[in-house]
C-alpha positions in Angstrom: 83.0 231.1 -35.8 85.3 231.1 -38.7 86.1 234.4 -39.4 88.0 234.1 -42.5 85.8 232.2 -44.2 82.5 234.6 -43.5 84.8 236.6 -44.7 85.6 234.7 -48.5 81.9 233.2 -48.3 81.0 236.9 -48.1 83.6 238.0 -50.7 81.4 238.7 -52.9 78.0 240.4 -51.8 76.3 237.9 -54.7 77.5 234.5 -54.1 74.8 233.7 -51.6 72.1 235.1 -54.3 73.5 233.2 -56.3 73.7 230.9 -55.1 70.0 230.6 -53.3 68.5 231.2 -56.6 70.7 227.8 -58.3 69.0 225.9 -55.4 66.1 225.5 -57.1 66.9 225.4 -60.2 65.5 222.1 -62.0 67.4 222.1 -64.0 69.8 220.8 -61.0 73.5 221.4 -60.1 74.7 220.1 -62.8 72.9 223.2 -65.7 74.6 226.0 -67.2 73.7 227.9 -64.5 75.5 226.4 -62.1 78.6 226.2 -64.5 79.3 229.6 -64.7 78.7 230.4 -61.4 81.3 227.9 -60.9 83.4 229.6 -63.5 82.9 232.8 -61.7 84.5 231.7 -58.8 86.8 229.6 -59.9 87.7 226.7 -57.6 87.1 228.8 -54.8 82.5 228.1 -55.9 83.3 224.9 -53.7 85.4 225.8 -51.2 82.2 228.3 -50.3 79.4 225.9 -51.2 80.3 223.4 -48.6 80.5 226.8 -46.3 77.8 228.1 -47.2 76.1 224.6 -46.7 77.6 223.4 -43.4 79.9 226.4 -41.8 83.0 224.0 -42.2 85.9 224.7 -44.4 87.4 222.9 -47.3 90.4 223.9 -48.9 89.9 223.8 -52.5 90.3 220.5 -53.8 89.1 218.7 -50.3 85.8 220.8 -51.4 85.8 220.4 -55.0 86.0 215.9 -54.0 83.3 216.5 -51.0 81.7 218.2 -53.1 81.4 215.6 -56.5 79.9 213.4 -53.8 77.7 215.3 -52.2 76.0 215.4 -55.3 76.0 211.6 -55.9 74.8 211.4 -52.9 71.6 213.0 -53.8 71.1 211.2 -56.6 71.2 208.1 -54.3 68.6 209.1 -52.2 66.5 210.7 -55.2 67.1 207.1 -56.3 65.8 205.3 -53.3 62.4 207.9 -52.0 61.9 208.0 -56.1 61.8 212.1 -55.0 64.3 215.1 -55.0 64.8 216.7 -51.3 67.3 218.9 -52.3 69.9 219.5 -52.0 70.5 220.8 -47.7 69.2 218.2 -46.6 70.6 215.7 -48.8 74.2 217.6 -47.6 72.6 217.2 -43.1 72.6 213.8 -44.7 76.2 213.7 -46.1 77.8 215.4 -43.4 76.4 213.8 -40.6 76.2 210.0 -41.5 78.2 209.6 -44.4 81.3 212.1 -44.1 80.5 212.7 -40.4 81.7 216.6 -40.2 79.1 217.9 -38.4 78.2 216.3 -35.0 75.3 218.6 -33.1 73.2 220.1 -36.9 71.1 223.3 -36.2 68.8 224.3 -39.1 68.5 228.3 -39.8 66.6 230.7 -41.8 69.2 231.5 -45.0 68.2 235.1 -44.4 69.1 235.0 -40.5 72.8 233.6 -41.6 73.5 235.6 -44.8 71.8 238.7 -41.8 74.7 237.2 -39.7 77.3 237.3 -42.4 76.6 241.0 -43.3 76.8 242.0 -39.8 80.2 240.7 -39.6 81.3 242.3 -43.0 79.8 245.9 -42.4 80.9 249.4 -40.3 78.5 249.9 -37.1 77.7 253.2 -37.9 77.4 253.8 -41.3 76.4 250.5 -43.2 79.2 250.6 -45.6 81.4 247.6 -45.6 84.1 247.1 -43.5 87.9 246.8 -43.3 87.6 243.3 -43.1 85.6 243.1 -46.3 87.5 245.1 -48.1 90.4 243.1 -47.5 89.0 239.9 -48.6 87.3 242.0 -51.5 90.6 243.2 -52.9 92.2 239.6 -52.6 89.4 238.1 -54.2 89.8 240.8 -57.5 92.8 240.5 -57.7 92.3 237.0 -58.7 89.4 237.4 -61.4 91.6 239.9 -62.5 95.0 237.6 -63.0 92.8 235.1 -64.3 90.3 236.3 -66.5 92.7 239.6 -67.6 90.5 242.1 -67.0 91.1 245.3 -65.3 89.9 246.8 -61.9 89.6 249.7 -60.0 90.4 251.5 -56.7 89.2 254.4 -55.4 90.6 256.0 -51.7 88.5 259.0 -50.4 89.5 261.1 -47.6 86.4 263.7 -46.3 88.2 267.5 -46.2 88.6 269.0 -43.2 86.9 266.5 -41.1 88.7 267.3 -38.0 88.3 271.3 -37.9 84.4 270.0 -38.3 84.1 267.8 -35.4 86.4 270.0 -33.3 84.0 272.9 -33.9 80.8 270.8 -33.8 81.3 267.8 -32.1 82.0 263.9 -32.3 77.7 263.2 -32.7 78.1 265.6 -35.7 80.7 263.8 -37.0 78.8 261.0 -36.7 75.6 262.5 -38.8 78.3 263.9 -41.2 79.7 260.6 -42.2 76.5 259.0 -42.6 75.2 261.4 -44.8 77.9 261.2 -46.4 77.8 257.6 -46.7 74.2 257.6 -48.1 75.9 260.2 -50.5 78.3 257.4 -51.9 75.4 254.9 -51.8 73.0 257.0 -53.9 75.9 257.1 -56.1 76.9 254.1 -56.9 76.6 251.0 -59.7 75.1 248.4 -58.4 78.1 245.7 -58.2 80.3 248.8 -57.1 81.5 247.8 -53.6 81.7 250.5 -50.9 83.8 250.2 -47.4 84.7 252.4 -44.9 87.9 252.3 -44.6 88.7 253.9 -41.4 88.1 257.9 -39.6 86.7 259.4 -43.0 88.2 257.6 -45.1 86.7 255.6 -47.5 87.3 253.6 -51.1 85.7 252.3 -53.6 86.8 249.2 -55.1 85.0 249.4 -59.0 85.1 246.3 -61.2 85.6 245.8 -64.4 86.1 249.7 -64.3 89.3 251.1 -66.3 91.0 254.3 -65.4 89.2 256.8 -67.3 85.9 255.2 -66.3 86.8 254.5 -63.4 88.2 259.2 -63.1 84.3 259.8 -64.2 83.4 257.4 -61.2 85.8 259.1 -58.9 84.4 262.8 -60.7 80.7 261.8 -59.6 81.2 260.9 -56.4 83.0 264.3 -55.3 80.5 266.3 -57.3 77.9 264.1 -55.2 79.1 264.9 -51.7 80.3 269.0 -52.7 76.3 269.0 -53.4 74.6 267.1 -50.7 73.5 269.2 -48.1 75.1 268.6 -44.2 74.4 270.5 -41.2 77.0 273.3 -40.3 78.3 273.0 -43.7 78.1 277.0 -44.7 80.5 277.0 -41.4 83.5 274.7 -43.3 86.3 276.2 -44.7 84.8 276.5 -48.7 81.7 276.4 -47.6 80.7 273.2 -47.6 82.0 269.2 -47.1 83.9 267.9 -49.1 86.4 264.6 -50.2 89.2 264.7 -52.5 90.1 261.2 -54.2 92.6 259.0 -55.7 91.8 256.2 -58.3 94.7 253.5 -58.9 93.9 250.8 -61.3 94.6 247.1 -61.5 96.9 246.5 -64.2 97.7 250.1 -65.7 98.5 251.3 -61.8 99.9 248.4 -60.1 99.8 244.4 -60.6 99.7 243.4 -55.9 97.0 244.6 -53.8 99.1 246.5 -51.6 101.0 248.0 -54.4 96.8 249.6 -55.7 96.7 250.6 -52.6 100.2 252.8 -52.1 98.8 253.8 -55.9 95.6 255.2 -54.9 96.8 256.4 -51.6 99.6 258.3 -52.9 96.9 260.3 -55.8 94.5 261.1 -52.5 97.7 262.6 -50.7 97.6 264.5 -54.0 94.6 265.8 -53.5 95.0 266.6 -50.9 98.2 269.0 -51.2 96.8 270.2 -54.8 93.7 271.6 -52.8 91.1 269.2 -51.8 87.2 268.8 -53.6 89.7 267.3 -56.1 89.9 263.9 -57.3 93.7 262.9 -58.9 94.6 259.6 -61.2 97.7 257.4 -59.3 100.8 259.4 -60.9 103.2 257.7 -64.3 106.2 259.3 -62.5 105.7 257.0 -59.6 104.5 254.2 -60.8 107.8 253.8 -62.3 109.2 252.8 -59.2 107.7 249.0 -58.1 106.6 248.5 -54.3 108.1 244.5 -53.0 107.0 243.0 -49.7 109.5 243.4 -46.7 110.1 242.6 -43.3 112.3 244.5 -40.9 112.1 245.9 -37.9 112.8 249.9 -38.1 113.6 252.7 -35.6 113.4 256.6 -36.2 113.0 259.8 -34.8 111.2 263.2 -35.7 114.9 265.6 -36.7 113.7 268.1 -35.4 113.6 266.5 -31.5 116.8 264.5 -29.9 114.8 262.7 -27.5 111.8 260.8 -29.0 112.2 257.9 -30.5 109.7 255.3 -32.4 110.3 251.6 -33.4 108.2 250.2 -36.0 108.3 247.0 -39.3 108.4 247.9 -42.8 105.9 246.5 -44.8 106.9 247.4 -48.1 109.7 249.3 -49.7 110.2 250.6 -53.8 112.7 253.3 -54.8 110.8 256.6 -53.9 109.1 255.2 -50.3 108.8 252.5 -47.1 105.5 252.3 -45.7 106.4 251.0 -42.0 103.1 249.7 -39.3 104.4 251.5 -36.0 102.1 251.4 -32.7 101.6 254.9 -32.6 100.7 258.1 -35.4 103.2 260.3 -36.4 103.4 263.9 -37.8 102.8 263.9 -41.4 105.1 266.3 -43.3 107.4 266.3 -40.3 111.3 265.2 -41.4 112.5 262.1 -40.0 115.0 259.7 -39.5 115.4 256.0 -39.3 117.2 253.3 -39.3 116.0 249.8 -41.3 117.6 247.5 -40.0 118.1 244.1 -42.2 119.0 240.7 -42.8 120.8 241.3 -45.2 123.4 243.9 -44.3 126.0 243.6 -42.2 124.7 247.4 -40.4 121.2 249.4 -40.0 120.3 251.2 -43.4 119.9 254.9 -42.5 117.1 257.0 -44.3 115.6 259.9 -44.3 112.1 261.3 -45.4 108.8 261.9 -43.9 105.3 261.0 -43.7 103.0 261.1 -46.6 100.2 259.4 -45.0 99.3 258.6 -41.6 96.4 255.9 -41.8 94.8 254.7 -38.8 93.2 250.7 -38.1 89.5 251.3 -37.2 88.1 251.3 -34.3 91.2 250.7 -31.9 93.8 252.8 -33.7 95.8 250.2 -32.0 98.3 250.4 -35.3 99.1 252.8 -37.7 100.5 252.2 -41.6 102.5 255.4 -42.2 104.0 256.0 -46.2 106.5 257.5 -45.9 108.5 259.3 -49.0 112.4 259.6 -48.9 114.4 262.9 -49.1 115.9 263.2 -52.0 119.0 264.7 -50.5 119.8 261.3 -48.9 121.9 258.5 -49.5 120.2 255.6 -51.3 123.2 252.9 -52.5 122.5 250.6 -50.1 118.6 250.9 -50.0 118.6 251.1 -53.9 120.6 247.9 -53.6 118.1 246.1 -50.8 114.7 247.1 -53.2 116.4 246.0 -57.0 117.5 242.3 -54.4 113.9 242.6 -52.5 112.5 242.9 -56.2 114.5 241.2 -58.7 113.9 237.6 -55.6 109.6 237.6 -56.4 110.3 237.6 -60.2 
């Protein structure tokens, strides 16, 4: 099954609902309602629509051509039979007999297909969307933001002292608590917000069309809702109950790229945790002085207080303030690191010092980790600064 396209087809959860409702529109596929859907999704609409009908992926331009031919075929059948056979029957005949793309068609109820799509994009424990969905919808919202000059915001949420809760009350209790937090978030969300279990005890919320101020209000609403909810054994937690910390970032005020937006919200979340937990933080304007740029290079690094332990990884993006590194094992947060970036541009590796301020593990297997590394101010950053500025210049 073509999972990437399933993700795209469900990339906005409303698409299937909108599409199914309009299939029975007596005004036909050229009505104002259909045109508004095309406007909303842009050229992605044609790929999404064809995929929903056939489970076949066509690039946007080809899908647009196929869509036009499909509509024409539907009209020919209607003229021949004296009645409208509907979009699905026309699509079946077109893609089996006229433009063969399907050899063994299977009839399935739309609700069953919709449920299968949703299952591929939801977290089994909490019922929220999963990381796969997050990656797709974030790209989509970024595209919509650029196309229509719209704002949107991202919240990164982490459950405070969750390791303490798990260690003291066991993993089944921890799972129950995560389910309860997810339900509290769902009860608090707007109908068009996207709630994601990002990994472990970390959640994300994508807020379409939300300004920075609106996002901060939403973040405080989520924080307060969790603080006031009841969880088993919460009285034995530090502070007397389970709480969350929230980081807030916005497009375009804080970032113009998806990876930069996640990093900004992540750094704000870290500041909320460092500031005492059970609070929200907005992306710091001072941190936004340092734009990030995607960059791939091998990295060797070690703990400064250990002689032998050496790790290897690959940079994900770089800025004058820090580096994100993909590694195969977790690294202790806050522990001083020394690392070498083996660049293609420089003859010698660039040597830096810093510490991991964020450690994010991919779920469920934790087979890879993303480290957010802040650079030590005392380090010689001249070669690294040249590299960053050269990379930024290459994309602008």
